[in-house]
C-alpha positions as CSV (number, residue, x, y, z in Angstrom):
1,X,181.1,-21.4,243.6
2,X,178.3,-23.6,244.9
3,X,179.8,-25.0,248.1
4,X,177.2,-27.8,247.8
5,X,178.1,-31.4,248.5
6,X,175.6,-34.0,247.7
7,X,176.1,-37.7,247.5
8,X,178.5,-38.7,244.7
9,X,176.8,-39.8,241.5
10,X,178.3,-43.2,241.9
11,X,178.6,-44.2,245.5
12,X,182.1,-45.6,245.9
13,X,184.6,-45.0,248.6
14,X,186.7,-42.9,246.3
15,X,183.6,-40.9,245.3
16,X,182.6,-40.0,248.8
17,X,186.2,-39.2,249.6
18,X,186.9,-37.0,246.6
19,X,183.7,-35.0,247.0
20,X,184.3,-34.2,250.7
21,X,187.9,-33.4,249.9
22,X,186.9,-31.0,247.1
23,X,184.4,-29.1,249.3
24,X,186.9,-28.4,252.1
25,X,189.6,-27.6,249.6
26,X,187.3,-25.1,247.9
27,X,186.4,-23.5,251.2
28,X,190.0,-23.2,252.3
29,X,190.9,-21.5,249.0
30,X,188.5,-18.6,249.4
31,X,189.9,-15.2,250.2
32,X,191.0,-14.8,253.8
33,X,193.9,-16.7,255.4
34,X,193.0,-19.8,257.3
35,X,195.9,-20.6,259.7
36,X,197.2,-24.1,260.2
37,X,196.4,-26.2,263.3
38,X,199.0,-28.0,265.4
39,X,196.5,-30.0,267.5
40,X,193.3,-31.6,266.5
41,X,190.6,-32.7,269.0
42,X,187.3,-34.3,267.9
43,X,184.6,-34.6,270.5
44,X,181.7,-36.9,269.7
45,X,178.6,-36.8,271.8
46,X,177.0,-40.1,271.0
47,X,173.2,-39.4,270.5
48,X,173.7,-35.6,271.0
49,X,170.6,-34.4,269.2
50,X,169.5,-30.8,269.2
51,X,166.8,-31.5,271.7
52,X,169.4,-33.1,274.0
53,X,171.5,-29.9,273.8
54,X,168.6,-27.7,274.5
55,X,167.3,-29.7,277.5
56,X,170.8,-30.2,278.9
57,X,171.6,-26.5,278.8
58,X,168.4,-25.8,280.8
59,X,169.2,-28.5,283.4
60,X,172.7,-27.2,283.8
61,X,171.3,-23.7,284.5
62,X,168.6,-25.1,286.8
63,X,171.2,-27.0,288.9
64,X,172.8,-23.6,289.6
65,X,169.4,-22.2,290.8
66,X,168.6,-20.4,287.5
67,X,165.6,-20.8,285.3
68,X,167.9,-22.4,282.7
69,X,166.7,-21.2,279.4
70,X,169.3,-18.4,279.0
71,X,172.2,-20.8,279.8
72,X,174.6,-22.0,277.2
73,X,176.6,-25.2,277.4
74,X,180.3,-24.4,276.9
75,X,180.6,-25.7,273.4
76,X,177.6,-23.6,272.3
77,X,179.8,-20.5,272.7
78,X,182.1,-21.8,269.8
79,X,182.0,-19.3,266.9
80,X,181.4,-21.8,264.0
81,X,178.4,-24.0,263.7
82,X,176.9,-26.4,261.1
83,X,174.6,-29.3,260.4
84,X,175.8,-32.8,259.6
85,X,173.7,-35.3,257.6
86,X,174.0,-38.6,259.4
87,X,172.4,-41.3,257.3
88,X,174.3,-44.5,256.5
89,X,174.5,-45.8,253.0
90,X,171.8,-48.4,253.8
91,X,169.8,-46.6,256.6
92,X,167.9,-43.3,257.0
93,X,168.4,-43.6,260.8
94,X,172.0,-44.5,261.3
95,X,174.1,-46.4,263.8
96,X,177.4,-45.3,265.4
97,X,179.7,-47.6,263.4
98,X,178.8,-46.2,260.0
99,X,178.6,-42.6,261.2
100,X,181.9,-42.6,263.0
101,X,183.5,-44.3,260.0
102,X,182.3,-41.4,257.9
103,X,183.8,-38.9,260.3
104,X,187.2,-40.6,260.6
105,X,187.8,-41.9,257.1
106,X,186.0,-39.4,254.8
107,X,183.9,-42.2,253.4
108,X,180.2,-43.0,254.2
109,X,179.4,-46.7,254.8
110,X,176.7,-49.0,256.0
111,X,175.3,-49.5,259.5
112,X,177.5,-51.8,261.6
113,X,180.7,-51.3,259.5
114,X,183.9,-50.2,261.1
115,X,186.2,-48.5,258.6
116,X,185.3,-50.7,255.7
117,X,183.5,-49.3,252.7
118,X,179.8,-49.8,251.7
119,X,180.6,-52.6,249.2
120,X,181.6,-55.0,252.0
121,X,178.8,-57.1,253.4
122,X,177.8,-57.0,257.1
123,X,179.3,-59.8,259.0
124,X,181.2,-61.2,256.0
125,X,184.9,-61.2,256.6
126,X,186.0,-62.1,253.1
127,X,183.9,-59.4,251.6
128,X,185.7,-56.7,253.7
129,X,189.1,-57.7,252.5
130,X,190.4,-55.1,250.2
131,X,187.6,-52.7,251.4
132,X,189.5,-51.4,254.4
133,X,189.8,-47.7,254.9
134,X,192.6,-45.5,256.3
135,X,191.5,-43.5,259.3
136,X,192.4,-40.1,260.7
137,X,194.2,-41.9,263.5
138,X,196.4,-43.8,261.1
139,X,197.2,-40.6,259.1
140,X,198.0,-38.6,262.3
141,X,200.3,-41.3,263.6
142,X,202.1,-41.5,260.2
143,X,202.3,-37.7,260.2
144,X,204.2,-37.7,263.5
145,X,201.4,-36.6,265.8
146,X,200.9,-38.0,269.2
147,X,197.5,-39.8,269.4
148,X,194.8,-40.5,271.9
149,X,191.4,-42.2,272.1
150,X,189.2,-41.5,275.1
151,X,185.6,-42.8,275.8
152,X,183.4,-43.7,278.7
153,X,182.0,-46.7,276.8
154,X,183.9,-49.9,276.1
155,X,187.0,-48.9,274.2
156,X,186.0,-51.6,271.6
157,X,182.6,-50.1,271.1
158,X,181.6,-48.7,267.7
159,X,182.6,-45.1,268.0
160,X,186.2,-45.5,269.3
161,X,186.7,-48.7,267.4
162,X,186.3,-47.0,264.0
163,X,189.6,-45.2,264.6
164,X,191.8,-48.2,265.0
165,X,189.9,-51.3,263.8
166,X,188.6,-52.5,260.4
167,X,185.7,-54.9,260.6
168,X,182.4,-55.7,258.8
169,X,180.7,-56.2,262.1
170,X,180.8,-53.8,265.0
171,X,180.0,-56.5,267.6
172,X,183.2,-58.5,266.9
173,X,184.7,-56.9,270.0
174,X,186.4,-60.1,271.3
175,X,187.2,-63.4,269.6
176,X,184.2,-65.0,271.3
177,X,181.9,-62.7,269.4
178,X,183.1,-63.8,266.0
179,X,181.9,-66.8,263.9
180,X,184.3,-69.5,263.0
181,X,184.2,-68.5,259.3
182,X,185.5,-65.0,260.2
183,X,188.4,-66.5,262.1
184,X,189.3,-68.8,259.2
185,X,189.1,-66.0,256.7
186,X,191.7,-64.1,258.7
187,X,189.7,-61.4,260.5
188,X,190.8,-60.2,263.9
189,X,188.5,-59.1,266.7
190,X,188.5,-55.4,267.7
191,X,190.3,-55.8,271.0
192,X,193.1,-57.6,269.3
193,X,193.3,-55.0,266.6
194,X,193.7,-52.3,269.3
195,X,196.5,-54.2,271.1
196,X,198.3,-55.0,267.8
197,X,197.9,-51.4,266.5
198,X,201.5,-50.4,265.8
199,X,201.2,-47.5,263.4
200,X,203.5,-44.7,264.7
201,X,204.5,-47.0,267.5
202,X,200.9,-47.4,268.7
203,X,198.4,-45.1,270.3
204,X,199.8,-43.0,273.0
205,X,196.8,-42.8,275.3
206,X,193.8,-45.2,275.3
207,X,191.2,-44.7,278.0
208,X,187.7,-46.3,278.4
209,X,185.9,-49.4,279.6
210,X,185.7,-52.9,278.3
211,X,188.2,-55.0,280.2
212,X,186.4,-58.3,279.5
213,X,187.2,-58.3,275.8
214,X,190.9,-58.3,276.7
215,X,190.8,-61.0,279.3
216,X,190.6,-64.9,279.0
217,X,187.6,-66.8,280.2
218,X,189.5,-68.2,283.2
219,X,190.5,-64.7,284.5
220,X,188.4,-62.9,287.1
221,X,187.9,-59.2,286.8
222,X,190.0,-57.3,289.4
223,X,187.1,-55.2,290.5
224,X,184.2,-57.7,290.2
225,X,185.6,-61.2,290.9
226,X,182.4,-62.9,289.8
227,X,182.8,-61.5,286.3
228,X,185.2,-63.3,284.0
229,X,186.9,-62.5,280.7
230,X,185.4,-63.2,277.3
231,X,188.4,-64.5,275.3
232,X,188.0,-68.2,274.5
233,X,191.5,-68.7,272.9
234,X,193.2,-68.2,276.3
235,X,195.1,-65.0,275.4
236,X,195.4,-62.1,277.9
237,X,195.6,-59.0,275.7
238,X,196.3,-56.7,278.6
239,X,199.5,-58.7,279.2
240,X,200.3,-58.7,275.5
241,X,199.9,-54.9,275.4
242,X,202.3,-54.6,278.3
243,X,204.8,-56.8,276.5
244,X,204.5,-54.7,273.4
245,X,204.9,-51.5,275.4
246,X,207.5,-52.1,278.2
247,X,207.7,-48.4,278.9
248,X,203.9,-48.0,279.1
249,X,201.5,-48.5,281.9
250,X,198.2,-50.2,282.3
251,X,195.7,-49.0,284.9
252,X,192.2,-50.1,285.9
253,X,191.1,-47.8,288.7
254,X,191.2,-44.1,289.7
255,X,194.2,-44.3,292.1
256,X,196.4,-46.1,289.5
257,X,195.3,-43.6,286.8
258,X,196.3,-40.6,288.9
259,X,199.6,-42.2,289.9
260,X,200.4,-43.1,286.2
261,X,199.7,-39.7,284.7
262,X,201.9,-38.0,287.3
263,X,205.0,-39.5,285.9
264,X,204.7,-41.4,282.6
265,X,207.0,-41.3,279.5
266,X,205.4,-44.2,277.6
267,X,201.9,-45.1,276.4
268,X,198.9,-45.4,278.7
269,X,196.1,-48.0,278.6
270,X,193.3,-47.5,281.0
271,X,190.3,-49.9,281.2
272,X,188.1,-48.9,284.1
273,X,185.2,-51.3,283.9
274,X,184.5,-54.8,282.5
275,X,181.9,-53.2,280.1
276,X,181.0,-49.5,279.9
277,X,182.1,-47.0,282.5
278,X,179.7,-45.6,285.0
279,X,177.2,-42.9,284.2
280,X,178.5,-39.6,285.6
281,X,175.5,-39.6,288.0
282,X,176.6,-42.9,289.4
283,X,180.3,-42.6,289.3
284,X,180.8,-41.6,292.9
285,X,179.4,-44.9,294.0
286,X,182.0,-46.9,292.2
287,X,184.1,-48.6,294.9
288,X,187.3,-48.9,292.9
289,X,186.9,-45.4,291.5
290,X,187.2,-44.3,288.0
291,X,188.0,-40.9,286.4
292,X,185.4,-38.6,284.9
293,X,185.3,-37.8,281.2
294,X,186.7,-34.4,282.1
295,X,189.6,-35.8,284.1
296,X,190.4,-38.3,281.3
297,X,190.4,-35.5,278.8
298,X,192.5,-33.2,280.9
299,X,195.2,-35.8,281.6
300,X,195.2,-37.0,278.0
301,X,195.9,-33.5,276.7
302,X,198.6,-33.1,279.4
303,X,200.4,-36.3,278.3
304,X,199.9,-35.8,274.5
305,X,201.1,-32.2,274.6
306,X,204.6,-33.4,275.6
307,X,204.9,-36.3,273.2
308,X,205.5,-34.7,269.8
309,X,206.7,-31.5,268.3
310,X,204.2,-32.0,265.5
311,X,201.2,-31.8,267.9
312,X,198.5,-34.3,268.7
313,X,195.2,-35.8,267.5
314,X,192.7,-36.8,270.2
315,X,189.2,-38.2,270.0
316,X,186.9,-38.0,273.0
317,X,183.6,-39.7,273.1
318,X,180.7,-38.9,275.5
319,X,179.2,-42.2,274.7
320,X,176.8,-42.7,277.6
321,X,174.5,-40.0,276.4
322,X,173.3,-42.5,273.9
323,X,172.9,-45.3,276.4
324,X,170.7,-43.3,278.7
325,X,168.5,-42.3,275.7
326,X,168.2,-45.9,274.7
327,X,166.9,-46.5,278.2
328,X,164.5,-43.5,277.9
329,X,166.3,-42.1,280.9
330,X,166.4,-38.4,280.2
331,X,168.0,-37.4,283.4
332,X,171.2,-39.4,282.9
333,X,171.3,-38.4,279.2
334,X,171.3,-34.8,280.2
335,X,173.8,-35.1,283.0
336,X,176.1,-37.0,280.7
337,X,175.8,-34.1,278.2
338,X,176.7,-31.6,280.9
339,X,179.8,-33.7,281.8
340,X,180.6,-33.9,278.1
341,X,180.5,-30.1,278.0
342,X,182.8,-29.8,281.0
343,X,185.3,-32.0,279.2
344,X,185.2,-29.7,276.2
345,X,185.7,-26.7,278.5
346,X,188.8,-28.4,280.0
347,X,190.2,-29.1,276.6
348,X,189.7,-25.5,275.4
349,X,191.3,-24.1,278.6
350,X,194.3,-26.4,278.3
351,X,195.1,-25.6,274.7
352,X,196.0,-22.6,272.7
353,X,193.0,-21.4,270.6
354,X,195.5,-20.2,268.0
355,X,196.9,-23.6,267.3
356,X,194.2,-26.1,268.3
357,X,191.2,-27.1,266.2
358,X,188.3,-28.4,268.4
359,X,185.3,-29.9,266.6
360,X,182.3,-31.0,268.6
361,X,179.5,-33.1,267.0
362,X,177.4,-36.2,267.3
363,X,177.3,-39.4,265.4
364,X,173.5,-39.4,265.4
365,X,170.6,-38.1,267.3
366,X,167.9,-39.6,269.5
367,X,164.1,-39.3,269.2
368,X,163.6,-37.4,272.5
369,X,160.7,-34.9,272.3
370,X,160.9,-31.5,274.1
371,X,157.3,-30.1,274.0
372,X,154.2,-29.2,276.0
373,X,154.3,-25.3,276.6
374,X,155.9,-25.4,280.0
375,X,156.5,-22.1,281.8
376,X,159.9,-20.5,281.9
377,X,161.9,-22.2,284.7
378,X,159.7,-25.3,284.9
379,X,161.9,-28.3,285.9
380,X,163.0,-29.7,282.6
381,X,162.6,-33.3,283.6
382,X,159.4,-32.7,285.4
383,X,155.7,-32.3,284.6
384,X,154.5,-29.6,282.2
385,X,153.1,-26.6,284.2
386,X,151.8,-23.8,282.0
387,X,152.6,-20.2,283.0
388,X,150.2,-18.4,285.3
389,X,149.4,-14.7,284.9
390,X,152.8,-13.8,286.2
391,X,154.6,-16.2,283.8
392,X,155.5,-18.6,286.6
393,X,154.8,-22.3,286.5
394,X,151.1,-22.7,287.3
395,X,148.5,-25.4,286.7
396,X,149.5,-28.8,285.2
397,X,148.9,-29.2,281.6
398,X,146.5,-32.1,281.0
399,X,145.9,-34.4,278.0
400,X,142.5,-35.2,276.6
401,X,141.9,-37.7,279.4
402,X,142.8,-35.2,282.1
403,X,146.2,-36.7,282.9
404,X,149.4,-34.7,283.3
405,X,152.5,-35.1,281.1
406,X,156.2,-34.5,281.2
407,X,158.1,-32.0,279.1
408,X,160.5,-34.7,277.8
409,X,159.2,-37.8,276.1
410,X,160.4,-40.4,273.6
411,X,159.1,-41.7,270.4
412,X,159.9,-45.3,271.3
413,X,161.6,-47.5,273.9
414,X,161.2,-49.2,277.2
415,X,159.3,-46.2,278.7
416,X,156.2,-47.5,276.9
417,X,153.8,-48.7,279.5
418,X,151.3,-50.7,277.4
419,X,149.0,-47.7,276.9
420,X,148.9,-46.9,280.6
421,X,150.2,-43.6,281.9
422,X,152.2,-43.2,285.1
423,X,150.4,-42.1,288.2
424,X,152.3,-38.8,288.8
425,X,150.8,-38.5,292.3
426,X,153.0,-41.4,293.3
427,X,155.8,-41.1,290.8
428,X,158.2,-38.2,290.6
429,X,159.4,-37.8,287.0
430,X,162.4,-35.7,288.2
431,X,163.8,-38.8,289.9
432,X,167.1,-39.7,288.2
433,X,165.9,-43.3,287.7
434,X,162.6,-42.3,286.0
435,X,162.0,-43.6,282.4
436,X,160.2,-40.9,280.4
437,X,157.1,-42.1,278.6
438,X,157.5,-43.6,275.1
439,X,154.8,-43.7,272.4
440,X,155.8,-47.1,271.0
441,X,157.2,-50.0,273.0
442,X,160.7,-51.3,272.3
443,X,163.4,-52.9,274.4
444,X,165.8,-50.1,273.5
445,X,164.9,-46.7,272.0
446,X,166.0,-46.2,268.4
447,X,168.2,-43.5,267.0
448,X,166.7,-40.6,265.1
449,X,167.6,-39.7,261.5
450,X,167.7,-35.9,261.6
451,X,170.8,-33.8,261.2
452,X,173.1,-33.3,264.2
453,X,174.9,-30.1,265.2
454,X,178.6,-29.3,264.6
455,X,180.4,-26.7,266.8
456,X,184.0,-25.7,266.1
457,X,186.7,-23.3,267.2
458,X,190.3,-22.8,266.3
459,X,192.3,-22.8,263.1
460,X,190.4,-24.5,260.3
461,X,187.0,-24.1,262.0
462,X,186.0,-21.5,259.4
463,X,185.2,-24.2,256.8
464,X,182.5,-25.8,259.0
465,X,179.3,-24.0,258.2
466,X,176.0,-24.8,256.5
467,X,174.7,-28.3,255.9
468,X,177.0,-31.1,254.7
469,X,177.5,-34.8,254.6
470,X,179.0,-36.3,257.7
471,X,182.2,-37.5,256.0
472,X,183.1,-33.8,255.3
473,X,184.2,-33.5,259.0
474,X,187.2,-35.8,258.2
475,X,188.4,-33.5,255.5
476,X,188.1,-30.4,257.7
477,X,190.3,-32.0,260.3
478,X,192.7,-33.5,257.7
479,X,193.3,-30.3,255.8
480,X,193.7,-28.2,259.0
481,X,197.1,-29.8,259.9
482,X,200.1,-29.3,257.6
483,X,201.4,-32.8,258.0
484,X,198.2,-34.8,257.3
485,X,197.2,-34.0,253.7
486,X,200.7,-34.9,252.4
487,X,200.5,-38.3,254.2
488,X,197.0,-39.0,252.7
489,X,198.4,-38.1,249.2
490,X,201.3,-40.5,249.6
491,X,199.0,-43.3,250.5
492,X,196.5,-42.5,247.7
493,X,195.6,-45.0,245.0
494,X,194.8,-44.1,241.4
495,X,191.4,-42.8,242.5
496,X,192.8,-40.5,245.1
497,X,191.7,-42.6,248.1
498,X,194.3,-43.4,250.8
499,X,194.9,-47.1,250.5
500,X,195.1,-49.4,253.6
501,X,197.5,-51.7,251.7
502,X,199.9,-48.8,251.5
503,X,199.8,-48.5,255.3
504,X,200.4,-52.2,255.7
505,X,203.2,-52.2,253.1
506,X,205.6,-49.4,253.3
507,X,204.2,-46.0,254.1
508,X,207.9,-45.2,253.9
509,X,209.0,-41.7,254.7
510,X,209.2,-40.4,258.3
511,X,207.3,-37.5,259.7
512,X,210.2,-35.0,259.2
513,X,210.3,-35.8,255.5
514,X,206.6,-35.3,255.2
515,X,206.5,-32.1,257.0
516,X,209.2,-30.7,254.6
517,X,207.0,-31.4,251.6
């Protein structure tokens, strides 16, 4: 048996799906029992490249007063590891929409696409009709699992949106962002798709930022009165969500969040910022207060654990790792990664390792360079100091022009200074606000195209090893839970691909009937 999964000979949605399905089925059929999972948790570190992991583990150790190199982030202790190939069907270096679609539908697609296949056209509503894909969230809800989506970005941003929305354009977050032709063709914006999502009665827990996409133009933000909503048709989607879920609760600040989770039987919607939530480094300065990624993860698991005898599916995104990298701000990227690791630790501690599959990965990497021969224990965000005779940080390492350099740098982005180098006698590169140097100038740093890591633990983690296409992750999660594969099979068309029209029509049987199959 080869266990090799290359791209299908003919790139169709069914081809991607069947090949990923076959690989995981083959691995699960090998000698040795693989137990079934009750709970599924997918952690996505947006922009979590290998260099990000290595630098963050050192910074975490150095913040404890250690040299840092021997430290491990919590998820690095998981027993199963792999490499995921991240390219989109039209790009070597991918975006988050296409990569997350691969992970939650089992089908690779183009950059900018949210859960539609690669034969739709970017920004063309009509071309996406009939190309919609069924997601892991849909299947989990139909399988009777409780469901949750948690992020510290806008909840309508690409990574979380791929779970509940189908769109040929990731930026159609509110109706104001859509062209008239898309409205006329029947497409709905991402925020509306979230509010109107009713599979399994709706998503049990939704936490993130992005209030503006749910509020009308005339409405002022409750935290920042000068900021108004984005919706031009006059609708207030927060109020619509509350009408749809009279037993649910909407919260927008930390105090409300903590009160809600202490006694809540219905669904929870938390939107803590008009746009993205605060970086972890800056969160303490938020006057209204907002929960950390760890707290959102912890409370989501507490709520979801009580909602269904079939278990739960939860996706948690550490999305601001990516944003800091785009800004060439390594300090915030690394502290976001450390917080992401804490959230994973909380999830692992709160669940039973015998029945909970936890998969940690990235949608794509970032071109942050970790280089320069610094001594052991050298500050990871600082200047390169080569080891002295005792192995301690000694003299600064200088470039050909006699100028010092930092250990962490970027290939491109706003850290480019027109060919000039910072004067490190006046500028401290360990300052949290420092932008690391970039070789090429761009307004925002680009993603990298290399493979990203996968870390897994729990029942079903055994199948995640080696190098595989990113859409294989979907199948590893799907086949780990006894309820989900039967649902996918019931929804399948003649090519074996779960059909969105089946979900819209009559997905028919209830969870009890499915679990008896």
